[in-house]
C-alpha positions, 0 to 999 in steps of 0.5 A: 934634928938637922945635919949640922947637929949630928956627929958624922964619921966615915968608915975605917974602910974609906979611902984617904982620898975622900972619894966614894965614901959615905958618912954615918951618924947615930942617934937614939932614933936612927942611923943617918947616912950621907954622901961625903962628897956633897954633905949639903944633899939630903941624907937617908935615915934608917931604923936600927933594924933596917941598918942591921939587915943592910949590913948583914946583906952587904957582909954576905957579898 
């Protein structure tokens, strides 16, 4: 699946000025993550389990 076929969204915590943001797209197979400042760069795809562990880690601070 190409990045143009994915539906990308930013976190509600992202600033309105567009700096320091990531975008996420969800498919049946993975969570895709990319830099919103340069959407032409390659993106990262992680499994749902990997994404869950990442979010839990970040939430702990």
